[in-house]
N, C-alpha and C positions, 0 to 999 in steps of 0.2 A: 094461138090456134091450137085446137085439139083435133088431130086428124085433119079433115077438110072443113071443120066447123070453127067459126070465129066465136071465142068465148069471152072476149073483152066486154066488161060491163058497159051497158048503154046509159045507165043513170049517172048524171054528172058527178055527184058527190061520191058515189061508189068508185068511179074512175079516179077521182082525186085521192081517195084513201089508198087504193091499190098503187097509184103512182108514188105516193110518199113512202109506202112500205117498200116499193121496188128500188127507189133511189137510195134507200138506207138498208138494203138487203143484207141479211146476216148480222145486223146490229139492231139494238132495241129502238123502236120508234115509240116514244112515250105517249101516253094518252093525252097529256096536255099539248103535245106537239100536234096531234091529230085534231084536237079541238081548235087550236089556234089556226091551223091550216084551213079548216072548214068554215069557221065562223069569225075568225080574227078576234076583235074585241067585244063581239056581241053574241056569245054563245047562248042558246036556249037553256032553260032549266033542265031539259031532258038530254043535254049534250052527251053525258057519259053513257046513258042507255042507248042513245042513237048510234054512238060509235060501236058499242057492243053488237048492235043489230047489223051494222055494216060489216063487221068482222064475220059474223055468222053467215051473212049472205055471200061474202067472198069465198068462204070455205065451201059452201054448198055449190056455188056456181063453178068454181075452179077445181073442185074436188081436192081441197087442201086439208090434210089432217092436222090436228093439234098434238102432234107427236113427232119428236126428232127423228130424222131419217135413219140415224144409227140404230134405232130400236125397232125398225120395221121387221116384221116376221118373214116377209117374202119380197122378192124383187129388188132392183138396184135403188140407189138413192134417187129421190124425187122431191120436188118442192113441198114445203110444209109451212103452215101459218101457226106459229107457236104463241101461246100466252106466256107472258113474262111479268114478274112483279112490276107494276106501274106502266106496262105497255105490251107491245107485240113484236115478234120477229118473223119476217118473211124469210124462211130458210131456203136458199137456192144453192144446190150442190155445185153448180158450174157458173160462177160469176163471170168467167171470161166469155160466156156465150152471149152476154148482154152487149148490144152494140155500143152503148155509151162507155162501158168499161173497155171494150176493144179499142175505141177511139182514143181514150186516155193512154192506154198501153202503147199504141202506135205513136202517139205524140211524144211520149218519153223516148221510145226507140229512135224516132227520127232525130231528136235532139242529140242522142248519144252518137248517132252516125255523123252528125255535123261536127261534134266535138272531136270525133275520130278522123276527121278529114275525108269521110266517105260521102261526098256531096251528091253524086249520082244516086247512090243507094238511099240517102236521106230524102231526096226529092221524090223517089218512088214510094217510100214509106209514107210521106206526108200526103201524096195523092191517094194512096189506099185509105188513109185515115179520113180524108175529106169525102171520099166516095161513100162512106157509111152514112153521111147526112142525106136523107131523102126528103127533108122538110125541116121545120122547126122542132126543137126539143120539146117533148110532151105536147105535140100538136093535137088539138082537139080536146085538151084537158084544161079545165079551169084551174088557175094557179093562185093559191094563197101565198102568204109571205115566205113559207119555207120552200115550196116548190119554185117560187119565183127566184129565190136565191140560188137554188141548184141550176135552174135554167140559165140564169145570167152568167154563172161561173162557166158552164159548158160552152155557152155562146162566145164568151170572151176567149176561151181556149181555142175554139174553132177559128176565130179571127187571127189569133197568134200563129196557129199552124199554117193558115193560109199565107200570112206574111212571110213565114220562114220558107215555105215551099217556093214562093216567088223569088225570094232572095237566093235560094239555092239555084233556081233556074238562071238568074242573072250571073251567078258565078260560073255556070256551065255554058255561057254564051248563047242562051236562048232568048236574048233581049227582043228580037223581032217577033217571036212567037207570042209573047205575053203582053205586047202593047195594047191590044184590044181589051184583054181582061183587065189590065190595070186602068185603062181609061174608064171602064164601067165602074170599077171600084172607087176611083177618084170622084166621078160624077155623083155616086151614091153618098160619099162621105167627103165633101169638099174641104173640110178642115182637118182631116187626118193626115198628118205630116209624113208618116213613114210610107204610105202608099204613093203620095205625091213625089217623094224622093225617089222611090223605085221607078216610077213612070219617067221622071226626068232622066235617070241613068239609062233606062231602056231606049228612050228616044235619042239621047246623045250618042249612044254606041251604035245606033242605027243610022247615024249621019244626019239627024234632024235636030241640030242644036237650037235653032230658032223656036221650034215647037217645045223643046225642053225648057227653054227660058220662059216661054209663055205659060207653062204649067206653074212655074214659080210665081209669076205675077198674079195668077189666078188665086193660088192658095194664100198668098200674102194679102190680097184684097179681101178674101173670105175671112181670114183670121182677124183682120182689123175691123171689118164691118160687123161681124157676128160676135166676136169675143173681146175686141179691143186689145188684141195681142199682136206682137211681131212674131215672125217665124223663129223657131228655135235656132241656136247658134250653129248646129250641125247642118241644118237646111240652108242657112245663109252662107256657110262655108262652101257647100256644094254649088250654090249659085255662083259664087265668086270663082271657083275653079272652072266652071263652064264658061264664064266670061273670058277667062284667061286661056281657055283650051288646054288646061293643064294635063300633061301625060298621065298624071295620077288617076285620071278617070278612065283610062283605057282598060279594056278587059285584062285582068291579071293573067300572066302567062301560065300560072298553075291553077287550073280550075278546081283542084281538090283542096284549096286553102280553106280552113274552117270558117264558117259564118258565125258571127257573134249575134246572139239574139238581142232584139230590141233596137238595132241600128242598121244602117246600110253600110256594108263594107265596101269601101272604094278601092283600096289596095292594101296589101300587107304593110306594116310599119317599117319592115326592114327585109332585105333579101332572105330567101330561104324560109325557114320556119317562121310563121307569123307570130308577132308578139302577143302575149296573153292580154285579154281585155276583159277582166272578170268583175268589174264594178257592177253592182246590181242596177236594174233599170230605175230610172228616176220616177218618183211619184208625180203623177200628172197634176194633182191638185196642191202641190207644194206652195206654201205661202210664207212670207216674212223671212226672218233670219239674215237680213242683209248685212248687218254689222258683223255677225259671226262668219258669214261667207267671205267678207272682205278680209277679216283677220286670218281665216284659214288660208285663203289664197296668198296673202303676204307671207305667212309662215312657211309655205311650201315653195314659193317662187320669188320672194323678195331678194333683191341683189345684195342686201346687207347681211344676209344669213349665210354663214359658212358651214361647210361640211354637211353631214346627215341632218335632214330636217325632220323633226318629230312633233306630232300634235296628239294630245290626249283629249278626246271628246268625251265629256262626262255628262250625266244627267239621270234623273229618275226614269224608271220604265215607262214607256208610252210617250216620252218627250219628243221622240222622232230622231234619235241619233243616226240610225241607219239611213233614213230618208235624207237627212242633212248631208251625210258623207257621200251618198250617191250623187246628189246635186253638186256639192262642192268638189268632189273628186273628178267628175266629168268636166268641170270647168277648167281644170289644170292639167288634164291628162296629156295634152300635147307636149308638156314639159318633161314627160317621162316616156320617151319613144320606145324604150325597151320593154314596156308593158306595165300593166296594173294588175296586181294580185289581190284577191279578196278571200279571206279565210274566216269561217265561223269557228271559233275555238271551242264551241260547245256542241256536242253531238245531239242527235235526235232524242236521246234518252235524258238530256239535261246534264250529262257528265262532261268534264273537260276532255277534249280530244287528246290522244297521246301525242307528245311533242314530235316524236320521230315521224308519225303519220302526217302531221302538218308539214314538216320539212320535206318529206317525200313528195307531197302534193305540189308544193311550191317549186321544188327543183325540177319536177317533170314538166311543169308549165313553162319553165324558161329553157327547156331543151335537154335536161339531163336524163339519163337512163336510170330507171328505178333499180336495176340490178347493181348499179355502181354506187348507190347510196349506202354508206356504212350502217351497220346495225346499232353501233354505239351512238347514243344521242349526241354526245359532245363532238364526236368525229363528223357526224352528219351536219351539225351546226357549223363546223369549220368548212365543210364543203359548200354550204350555202353562202358563207361569207366570201369564199373564193369566187363563186359563180356571180356574186353581185358586186364584186370589188370594182369592176370597170363598167358597170351598167348604170343606166338612169332609170330606176324602177320605183314605182309607187306600191308600197305594201300596206294593205289595210287589214288589221286584225280586229275582228268583231267579238263582243262578249268576253273580253279579257277578265279573268278572275284573279289570278295570282301573278305576282311579278317574277316569280322563279322561272316559270315556263317562258316568259317573254324574252329573257336574256338570250335564249337560243335562237330566237326568230328575228333578230334585228339585222337588216342588210348592212353591209360594210361600205358600200360605195359612197363617196362624197356627193355624187349626183342623185342619190336615192332619197326617198322620203318614207317615213313610217307614221301611220295613223292608227291609233289604238282607241277603240270604243269600249268604255267601261262604265259601270254604275257609279263606282267610287274612283277617285283619282289614283293613278298608279305612280307611287313615289319613286320607283326605281328608274323611271325614264329621265335620264339626265338631260337637261337643256330643253325639255319638252314645253311647248305652249299648252297650257291647260285651258281648254275651251269648254266652259260650262254652258249648256243650252238652257235658256230660261223658258218659262211657259210663254205662249203667244200673248200678244196684246188682245184687248177686247175686239178692236177693229180687225186684226188678223184672224181671230177666231170666227168672227161673223163672215169674213171673206171665205174662209175655208168651208163653212157651212153652205154658203152660197154656191161654191164650186161643186158641192155634192148634190144639193137638193134643188138648186136653181135660183137665179137672181130674183125672179119675181116673187117666189114664196117668201124669201127672206125680207125683201123690201116691203112687202105687205105687213110683216110682223117683226119689225126691227127690234122692238122692245123685247119680244119673246126670244129672238135670236141672241140678244145680249144676255138675257137671263140664262139661256142654255150655255153660253160661254162661261159664265160664272159657276154654274152648277157642275160643269165638267172640269173645273179648275183650269180652263184654257189649255188643257192637255190634248195634243193632236190626236192621240189614239182614242181618247174618250169622245172627242168631237166627231171623229170618223165613225165611231159606233153609233152615235146619235144620228149622224147624217145618213148612214146606211139604212137605219130603221125608217127614218122619215122618207128616204128615197123609195123604199119598198112600199110605202103607204101614201101615195100622192094625195089622197083625200083628207089626210090629217092636217089640222092646224098646228103650228109650232107651239102654240100655247098649251095644247093638249099634252105635249111631251114635257113642258115645264111643270104642269100639275102632277104628272106621273113621277117626275124626279124630285119634287119638293119633299117628299117623305124620305128621310135619310135611310130608313130601313128597306126601301125599295130601289134606291138610286143605283146601287151597284148591279142589281138585276137588269136594269134598263141598259147598262153599259157593257153587257156581254151579249153581243149580237153579231151574227154573220162573220164569225172568225175573229172579231175584235174583242179579245178577252182582257178587259181592263183589270177586273178583279184578279185574274190569274197572274198577270204580270206584276201587279203591285204586291200581291200576297207572296210571290216568290222572293221579292226583295225583303219583305218583312220577315220571312222565315229564316233569312240568313243572319238575323240579329241575335246577339248573345242574350242570355237571361237577364243580365243587368241592363242592357240596352232596352229590352222590352219593358222592364220594370219602369225605367225612367220615361220611356216613350208613352206608355199608357197613362201615367200620371199627367204628363203634359197634354196628351190628346183629349183628356177629359175637361180641359179648360179652354178658354179663348186666347191664352198666351200668358207666359210667366217669365220673370227674370230668373237667372240661374239661382239666386239666393232663395226666391220663393219656391222654386222647384226642388231645391235641396231639402227644404223643410217638409214639403209634401212627400218626397220620396224617402225621407229618413236617411239621407246620405250626406257625407261631408261635401263642402263646396267644391274643392278640387276634383273630387271623384265625379261630381255631376258635370262640371265643366268639361272634363275629359270625354264623358259619354256624349254630351251635347256636340262637341267638336266632331265626333265620329258620326253622329246622326246628321249633322249639317253636311259633312263630306258625302254621305250617302244620299243627300238630297231628299231625305225624309222629314227633315225639320228645317224651318226657315228662321234665319237670324236677323233681327231688326238692327237699326242703326243706333249710335249713341254709346256713351261710356258704359252704361248698364243696359245692354240691349234686351229686348223681350224676345222670347223664342215661341214659335207657334208651329202647328202641324197643318199642312195643306189638307183641305176638306176630304178629298178622295183617299189620301193616305191614311187619314184619321179613321175613316169608315172601315178601311181594311183592317187596321190594327185593332179596332174595337168590334169587329164583326162578331155577331152573336151576342154582344153585350149591351147593345143599345136598348134602353127601356128596362133592363134588368134591375134587380134590387141593388147590385153593385153600382150601376149607373146612377140610379136615383140617390143613393147614399153619397156617392162621390161628387156629383154635380149639383145636387139639390133641386133637380128638375127632371121632367120627362124628356125623352128624346125628340118628341114631336115639336 
């Protein structure tokens, strides 16, 4: 609006350009992103000129200057549409005035209120956030792949906020008030288990146990008929508790107990302060890993294991370590009633978190006051051991880098368990089960693709799906990147993606999509290698596989030195070792492309391999 006049563009593509600039406000929207959004894979020859024309029209229609607000000669800050090398920036001085941004801020605040046990306040914050939705996101705007991605993300966040608001209402004893709303939600999404679970609890607490059990039977039938699945373990447990009229289902006496996102809280695990339940949400499309899940479960709960149980989950970036531990940890959490802690040992800037900061966070979660935690790291570690000595606690430490910091973070109780996720094995973990996650099988990879893009699309092009599995190295992160792109383009054949990925020089570009940055994660692992490791790695990566002796000759190094480096690269899961007395070593395809990025097709490549990269 400008005064009383609506100035929103009426032309569909002009609205589309403005929408993409707005959702990426104050950051660069590249020209190639605008072209992809408007025309996807079939841009006209005049695409760049047309984009420039649209920018000109927006500046004229909305009175937007191509000059930063800070350099205006008069008046306060106002929006501007700036040219930038390679793209454009829609500069908005007040991003908080955008309702989508307000919604995300309120969603974060609501979560903080829940974590702080302010359930009444959280429910109101969530209501305020949901009230900002007056229709669908970008309603009336045609969406290409980029806007579709933004729209899908916000819609999923809206559904999460709605679920949390309902859960907060359950904690506040408003079960009768929300039965109608929950019934509508369950009818709209008959296979969504969390809404059905909430409706079951609301009905049960309203004295309608038969109706609650009927909801379970309906969702069980829907899951079996539509997806061939049984209800999740938590929903089955809720059903069993209702059959037994277990007092655990009664409304908790303390309505301010924190609500754990992603699950229905039935009652606190122990009197007083609720036990922490920090395991991340399970990945819905998780497949395979049954042997590893069984080994994990036995290592943490087996009767033959004495004292502290320790598991070190290792594997290359993108192999799905975090998703695996989320699934495996939730399956055994009942054995750790004093809580489950989950700590990311790497901060947002990629640097290791200070050890004392990690200790403070864990101690606060299990009931200690921050003011009581000593400033000395060693003394803080002793306090952590004292607090965990008589508890049954599961501690998960993600992205571990050095063994030195881990020694301060180990719980001391014999009923505790420690799970460490790392790219390379952590040798300092005495008595640990080392669980290396392999890539998925071809069948599991195809099933994962089917979960993302749909069974029918995959069954129609099974050969193409299997080719995609091989082109992605059967790496879950890479498969999800491909699946996300195909899901956003329902008209594409899977064989089209196979053709695009067949060129090695283009493959990694195809695998960086929708937040799935395969190249970035693998490159981060490669960057940690020493100069000698890179020297050996590149010589090996330029071949289809070599023995240690053959590689020593190529790398101009002694045999023992090459064997030592190969052991390090195998531990880092960047090199695969064959069987036999004189095994051959090889580099997985995607890891190889990262290590040789920018070198494929170069004179070095042709000289080293005797062939072109194609």
